[in-house]
C-alpha positions as CSV (number, residue, x, y, z in Angstrom):
1,X,-9.2,-7.8,41.9
2,X,-12.4,-9.5,40.8
3,X,-13.9,-8.3,37.6
4,X,-17.7,-8.3,37.4
5,X,-19.9,-7.5,34.4
6,X,-22.5,-4.9,35.4
7,X,-25.9,-6.5,35.5
8,X,-28.5,-5.2,33.1
9,X,-32.2,-5.6,33.9
10,X,-34.4,-7.0,31.3
11,X,-38.2,-6.8,31.2
12,X,-40.0,-10.1,31.5
13,X,-43.5,-8.8,30.6
14,X,-43.4,-9.3,26.9
15,X,-44.5,-12.6,25.4
16,X,-41.9,-14.9,23.8
17,X,-41.5,-14.6,20.1
18,X,-43.5,-17.1,18.1
19,X,-45.7,-17.8,21.1
20,X,-49.2,-16.4,21.4
21,X,-52.3,-17.0,23.5
22,X,-54.7,-19.1,21.5
23,X,-58.4,-19.3,22.6
24,X,-60.4,-22.2,21.1
25,X,-64.2,-22.3,21.1
26,X,-65.0,-25.9,21.6
27,X,-68.7,-25.5,20.6
28,X,-67.6,-24.0,17.3
29,X,-65.6,-27.1,16.5
30,X,-68.5,-29.5,17.2
31,X,-69.9,-30.9,14.0
32,X,-73.0,-33.1,13.8
33,X,-73.3,-36.1,11.6
34,X,-75.8,-34.3,9.4
35,X,-73.4,-31.3,8.9
36,X,-70.4,-33.5,7.9
37,X,-69.8,-33.5,4.1
38,X,-70.2,-36.9,2.5
39,X,-67.3,-38.3,0.3
40,X,-69.6,-39.2,-2.5
41,X,-68.1,-40.0,-6.0
42,X,-69.7,-36.7,-7.3
43,X,-68.2,-34.6,-4.5
44,X,-64.8,-36.3,-4.9
45,X,-64.8,-35.7,-8.7
46,X,-65.6,-32.0,-8.2
47,X,-62.8,-31.6,-5.6
48,X,-60.2,-33.2,-7.9
49,X,-61.3,-31.0,-10.8
50,X,-61.0,-27.9,-8.6
51,X,-57.5,-28.9,-7.3
52,X,-56.3,-29.6,-10.9
53,X,-57.5,-26.2,-12.0
54,X,-55.7,-24.5,-9.1
55,X,-52.5,-26.3,-9.9
56,X,-52.7,-25.4,-13.6
57,X,-53.1,-21.7,-12.6
58,X,-50.1,-21.8,-10.4
59,X,-48.0,-23.5,-13.1
60,X,-49.1,-20.9,-15.6
61,X,-48.3,-18.0,-13.3
62,X,-44.8,-19.4,-12.6
63,X,-44.1,-19.9,-16.3
64,X,-45.2,-16.3,-17.0
65,X,-43.0,-15.0,-14.2
66,X,-39.9,-16.8,-15.5
67,X,-40.6,-15.6,-19.1
68,X,-40.7,-12.0,-17.9
69,X,-37.5,-12.5,-15.9
70,X,-39.2,-11.8,-12.6
71,X,-37.0,-12.0,-9.5
72,X,-38.0,-14.2,-6.6
73,X,-39.9,-12.5,-3.8
74,X,-37.6,-11.1,-1.1
75,X,-37.2,-12.8,2.2
76,X,-39.9,-11.8,4.7
77,X,-38.6,-9.8,7.5
78,X,-40.0,-10.1,11.0
79,X,-41.4,-6.7,12.1
80,X,-41.4,-7.0,15.8
81,X,-38.4,-5.8,17.8
82,X,-35.7,-8.1,19.1
83,X,-36.2,-6.5,22.5
84,X,-39.6,-8.2,22.6
85,X,-38.2,-11.5,21.7
86,X,-37.6,-13.8,24.7
87,X,-36.1,-16.4,22.4
88,X,-33.1,-14.2,21.8
89,X,-30.3,-13.0,24.1
90,X,-26.9,-11.3,23.8
91,X,-24.0,-11.8,26.2
92,X,-20.5,-10.4,26.5
93,X,-17.2,-11.3,28.0
94,X,-14.6,-8.9,29.3
95,X,-12.6,-8.6,26.1
96,X,-14.6,-5.8,24.4
97,X,-17.8,-5.1,26.3
98,X,-18.2,-1.6,24.9
99,X,-18.6,-3.1,21.4
100,X,-21.2,-5.7,22.7
101,X,-23.2,-2.8,24.3
102,X,-23.0,-0.8,21.1
103,X,-24.3,-3.9,19.2
104,X,-27.1,-4.2,21.7
105,X,-28.1,-0.6,21.1
106,X,-28.2,-1.2,17.4
107,X,-30.5,-4.1,17.7
108,X,-32.4,-2.9,20.7
109,X,-31.4,-5.6,23.1
110,X,-29.4,-5.1,26.4
111,X,-26.5,-7.3,27.2
112,X,-27.6,-10.2,29.3
113,X,-27.0,-10.4,33.1
114,X,-24.0,-12.4,34.0
115,X,-21.3,-12.5,36.7
116,X,-17.7,-12.8,35.6
117,X,-15.0,-13.0,38.2
118,X,-11.5,-14.4,38.7
119,X,-10.1,-16.3,41.6
120,X,-6.8,-15.2,43.2
121,X,-4.8,-17.6,41.0
122,X,-6.5,-16.3,37.8
123,X,-9.1,-19.0,37.3
124,X,-12.3,-17.7,35.6
125,X,-15.6,-17.9,37.3
126,X,-18.7,-17.3,35.1
127,X,-22.4,-17.5,36.1
128,X,-25.5,-16.6,34.1
129,X,-27.9,-14.5,36.1
130,X,-30.9,-15.1,33.9
131,X,-32.7,-18.0,32.2
132,X,-31.5,-19.1,28.8
133,X,-33.4,-22.4,28.4
134,X,-34.4,-22.8,24.8
135,X,-33.0,-19.4,23.8
136,X,-30.9,-18.4,20.8
137,X,-27.8,-16.9,22.4
138,X,-25.0,-14.7,20.9
139,X,-21.7,-14.3,22.8
140,X,-19.5,-11.4,21.8
141,X,-15.8,-12.0,22.7
142,X,-12.8,-11.2,20.5
143,X,-9.8,-13.2,21.5
144,X,-7.4,-10.2,21.7
145,X,-4.7,-9.4,24.2
146,X,-4.3,-11.2,26.6
147,X,-5.3,-13.8,24.0
148,X,-5.2,-17.0,26.1
149,X,-7.1,-15.4,29.0
150,X,-9.9,-14.2,26.7
151,X,-10.0,-17.5,24.8
152,X,-10.5,-19.5,28.1
153,X,-13.1,-17.0,29.2
154,X,-15.0,-17.6,26.0
155,X,-14.8,-21.4,26.3
156,X,-16.2,-21.2,29.9
157,X,-19.0,-19.0,28.8
158,X,-20.0,-21.4,26.1
159,X,-19.9,-24.3,28.5
160,X,-22.1,-22.4,31.0
161,X,-24.6,-21.6,28.3
162,X,-24.7,-25.2,27.0
163,X,-25.3,-26.6,30.5
164,X,-28.0,-24.0,31.0
165,X,-29.8,-25.6,28.0
166,X,-29.5,-22.7,25.5
167,X,-31.1,-23.7,22.2
168,X,-28.3,-22.4,20.0
169,X,-25.0,-20.7,20.9
170,X,-23.4,-18.4,18.3
171,X,-19.9,-17.1,19.2
172,X,-19.3,-13.6,17.8
173,X,-15.6,-13.3,17.5
174,X,-14.7,-9.9,15.9
175,X,-11.0,-10.8,16.1
176,X,-10.0,-14.4,15.9
177,X,-6.7,-15.0,17.8
178,X,-4.2,-17.6,16.5
179,X,-5.5,-17.0,12.9
180,X,-2.0,-16.4,11.6
181,X,-1.0,-20.0,12.6
182,X,-3.1,-21.6,9.9
183,X,-0.6,-23.9,8.2
184,X,2.7,-25.7,8.7
185,X,5.1,-23.3,7.2
186,X,8.0,-24.7,9.1
187,X,8.8,-28.2,10.4
188,X,7.3,-29.3,13.7
189,X,4.9,-26.4,14.3
190,X,1.3,-26.4,15.4
191,X,-1.7,-25.4,13.3
192,X,-3.1,-23.4,16.2
193,X,-6.0,-21.8,14.4
194,X,-7.4,-25.4,13.8
195,X,-6.9,-26.2,17.5
196,X,-8.8,-23.2,18.6
197,X,-11.6,-24.1,16.2
198,X,-11.8,-27.5,17.7
199,X,-11.9,-26.0,21.2
200,X,-14.8,-23.7,20.4
201,X,-16.8,-26.5,18.8
202,X,-16.1,-29.0,21.6
203,X,-17.1,-26.4,24.2
204,X,-20.5,-26.3,22.6
205,X,-20.6,-23.5,20.0
206,X,-23.3,-24.2,17.4
207,X,-22.4,-21.4,15.0
208,X,-19.6,-18.8,14.6
209,X,-19.4,-15.3,13.3
210,X,-16.0,-13.7,12.4
211,X,-14.7,-10.5,11.0
212,X,-11.9,-10.5,8.5
213,X,-10.1,-13.8,9.2
214,X,-6.4,-13.7,8.3
215,X,-7.1,-16.5,5.9
216,X,-10.6,-17.2,4.6
217,X,-9.9,-21.0,4.5
218,X,-9.9,-21.0,8.3
219,X,-13.7,-21.4,7.9
220,X,-13.0,-24.9,6.8
221,X,-11.4,-25.7,10.2
222,X,-14.9,-25.6,11.7
223,X,-17.5,-28.4,11.6
224,X,-20.2,-25.9,12.4
225,X,-21.7,-23.1,10.2
226,X,-19.4,-20.1,10.0
227,X,-20.4,-16.6,8.8
228,X,-17.4,-14.6,7.7
229,X,-17.9,-10.8,7.5
230,X,-15.6,-8.2,6.1
231,X,-15.0,-4.8,7.6
232,X,-14.4,-3.4,4.1
233,X,-18.0,-1.8,3.7
234,X,-17.2,0.4,6.7
235,X,-13.7,1.3,5.5
236,X,-14.9,1.8,1.9
237,X,-17.6,4.2,3.0
238,X,-15.1,6.3,5.0
239,X,-12.6,6.6,2.2
240,X,-15.3,7.4,-0.4
241,X,-16.4,10.3,1.8
242,X,-12.7,11.3,2.2
243,X,-12.5,11.4,-1.6
244,X,-8.7,11.3,-1.9
245,X,-7.6,12.4,-5.4
246,X,-5.3,10.3,-7.5
247,X,-5.7,7.3,-5.1
248,X,-3.9,4.0,-5.5
249,X,-4.7,1.0,-3.2
250,X,-1.6,-0.9,-2.0
251,X,-1.3,-4.5,-0.7
252,X,1.6,-4.8,1.8
253,X,2.3,-8.4,0.7
254,X,1.3,-11.0,-1.8
255,X,-1.0,-12.7,0.6
256,X,-3.2,-9.6,0.9
257,X,-3.6,-9.0,-2.9
258,X,-7.2,-10.4,-3.0
259,X,-8.3,-8.1,-0.1
260,X,-6.6,-5.0,-1.6
261,X,-8.0,-5.8,-5.1
262,X,-11.6,-6.0,-3.7
263,X,-11.1,-2.7,-2.0
264,X,-9.6,-1.1,-5.1
265,X,-12.6,-2.1,-7.2
266,X,-15.0,-0.6,-4.6
267,X,-13.3,2.8,-4.6
268,X,-12.4,2.7,-8.3
269,X,-8.6,2.9,-7.8
270,X,-5.6,1.1,-9.4
271,X,-3.7,-1.5,-7.4
272,X,0.0,-1.8,-6.4
273,X,1.7,-4.5,-4.5
274,X,4.7,-4.4,-2.1
275,X,6.9,-7.5,-2.3
276,X,8.3,-8.3,1.1
277,X,10.5,-11.0,2.6
278,X,10.0,-12.0,6.2
279,X,13.3,-12.7,8.0
280,X,12.0,-13.7,11.4
281,X,8.8,-13.6,13.5
282,X,7.5,-10.0,13.4
283,X,10.5,-8.9,11.3
284,X,10.2,-8.2,7.6
285,X,12.4,-6.7,4.9
286,X,10.6,-4.8,2.1
287,X,12.1,-5.6,-1.3
288,X,10.3,-3.5,-4.0
289,X,7.1,-2.0,-5.2
290,X,5.1,-3.5,-8.1
291,X,3.0,-0.8,-9.7
292,X,3.1,2.9,-10.3
293,X,2.8,5.0,-7.2
294,X,4.6,8.2,-8.3
295,X,2.7,11.2,-7.3
296,X,-0.2,9.1,-6.0
297,X,-2.0,9.2,-2.7
298,X,-1.5,5.6,-1.5
299,X,-3.8,3.6,0.7
300,X,-2.3,0.5,2.4
301,X,-5.0,-2.2,3.0
302,X,-4.3,-5.0,5.6
303,X,-6.3,-7.1,8.0
304,X,-4.0,-6.8,11.1
305,X,-1.6,-4.2,12.3
306,X,0.5,-5.9,15.0
307,X,3.9,-4.4,15.7
308,X,3.5,-2.1,12.7
309,X,7.0,-3.1,11.4
310,X,5.6,-4.2,8.0
311,X,3.5,-1.1,7.9
312,X,6.2,1.5,8.4
313,X,8.6,-0.3,6.0
314,X,5.9,-0.3,3.4
315,X,5.4,3.4,4.0
316,X,9.1,4.0,3.5
317,X,9.1,2.0,0.3
318,X,6.2,3.9,-1.1
319,X,7.7,7.3,-0.4
320,X,11.0,6.0,-1.9
321,X,9.1,5.3,-5.1
322,X,7.6,8.8,-5.3
323,X,4.3,8.5,-3.4
324,X,2.7,11.9,-2.6
325,X,1.1,10.7,0.7
326,X,0.4,7.4,2.4
327,X,-2.7,6.3,4.4
328,X,-3.3,2.9,6.0
329,X,-6.5,0.9,6.8
330,X,-6.8,-2.3,8.8
331,X,-9.6,-4.3,10.4
332,X,-7.8,-5.3,13.6
333,X,-5.6,-2.9,15.5
334,X,-3.6,-5.3,17.6
335,X,-0.9,-2.6,18.0
336,X,1.4,-4.7,20.3
337,X,5.0,-3.9,21.4
338,X,6.4,-0.7,19.8
339,X,3.5,-0.3,17.3
340,X,2.3,3.1,18.7
341,X,5.7,4.6,18.7
342,X,6.4,3.4,15.2
343,X,3.2,4.8,13.8
344,X,3.7,8.1,15.6
345,X,7.2,8.5,14.2
346,X,6.3,7.4,10.7
347,X,5.3,9.5,7.7
348,X,1.8,8.1,7.7
349,X,-1.0,10.7,7.1
350,X,-3.6,8.6,8.9
351,X,-4.3,5.0,10.1
352,X,-7.9,3.9,10.0
353,X,-9.0,0.9,12.0
354,X,-12.2,-0.6,13.4
355,X,-13.2,-1.4,16.9
356,X,-13.0,-5.2,16.7
357,X,-10.2,-4.8,19.4
358,X,-10.4,-2.1,22.1
359,X,-7.5,0.4,21.7
360,X,-5.1,1.1,24.5
361,X,-5.4,4.5,26.0
362,X,-2.1,5.7,24.4
363,X,-3.4,4.6,21.0
364,X,-6.7,6.5,21.5
365,X,-4.7,9.7,22.2
366,X,-2.7,9.4,19.0
367,X,-4.2,11.8,16.4
368,X,-3.0,9.7,13.4
369,X,-5.3,6.8,14.4
370,X,-9.0,6.9,13.4
371,X,-11.4,4.3,14.8
372,X,-14.5,3.3,12.9
373,X,-17.3,1.2,14.5
374,X,-18.5,-2.1,13.1
375,X,-21.3,-2.5,15.6
376,X,-23.9,-1.8,13.0
377,X,-22.5,-4.4,10.7
378,X,-22.3,-7.1,13.4
379,X,-25.8,-6.1,14.7
380,X,-27.3,-6.6,11.3
381,X,-25.5,-10.0,10.9
382,X,-26.7,-11.2,14.3
383,X,-30.2,-10.2,13.5
384,X,-30.1,-12.0,10.1
385,X,-28.7,-15.1,11.7
386,X,-31.4,-15.2,14.3
387,X,-34.2,-14.6,11.8
388,X,-32.7,-17.1,9.4
389,X,-32.3,-14.6,6.6
390,X,-29.4,-14.0,4.2
391,X,-26.2,-12.5,5.5
392,X,-24.6,-12.1,2.1
393,X,-26.3,-8.8,1.6
394,X,-23.9,-7.3,4.2
395,X,-20.8,-8.1,2.0
396,X,-21.5,-5.3,-0.4
């Protein structure tokens, strides 16, 4: 069955951002020989003296500001709406269109018109239905299940935008597939996350925006600018409002300690670590708990919940060490295989995830799973990237 992205109309009446109609009065620019100032030595000396006085004033003001500890002026924000900006457009693939539309509502820009179909053998057909020449384009497409299908779809979209002469192409990938294959941990294995980085760059991406990469050093796999956002501000806000008493933040493994420590500092809670040993792919064996969790409300912080095997074993280990209740929070709800059944049968009080990946219908019906939106966070980042302002303010 062909899959087609619904077309959204976009008004063409507004002027392009940065372009204005300029009327010039030619007569006003006409200067006669008598009206032209003469470069006499006296005039030149007066001009130099005036310039020196102005420079001295600026230097004095700068020195006074530094002495008083004044902060630099904040970056100037552009006041006009992005919806009026013809140099900006937002597109989406089929992986998570609801998230792209929600981002569009936050920044006031509809998702661009495009046709996305598949041939009978599964080949992707993508066509832009509006002009993008000289436009700053953002493409929202997480590479979630089916990972390869959505990845190829993204590559073809980038190629179409490049060949349509887009000024800059920024790929917005809320969930970066293949991120867990970021090193050679065994002989003769591929570093697939580096390969995917090369594919995106070769296809024509000029910039990339990610949310909670499995390993932060994946940014170094790209030879283009990368903005790495964290979903923690959204999750921290939720648990602050929940106000769980006697809270302890738990890292499910040694690799996630930095992530859990950051979260613990934000909510003002102590940190515990679960030492685990992985026996096979998607199979782990929990060893012991480092830290005091007796009588505590524990919050497990992770970036990905895949089959939930690690999660439920961590829950069991925490309860075995005297935890009063156990919650879990993760940025990416992959939830593959038996994950839903494991979560439903576990003693977890609640699992909080974000909408970087669309949940399956069975997961949406599970009362234990709470979904938070990161559309506002991504929308603010996209707006900052387009306006060339700082993105670091979104990390707090």
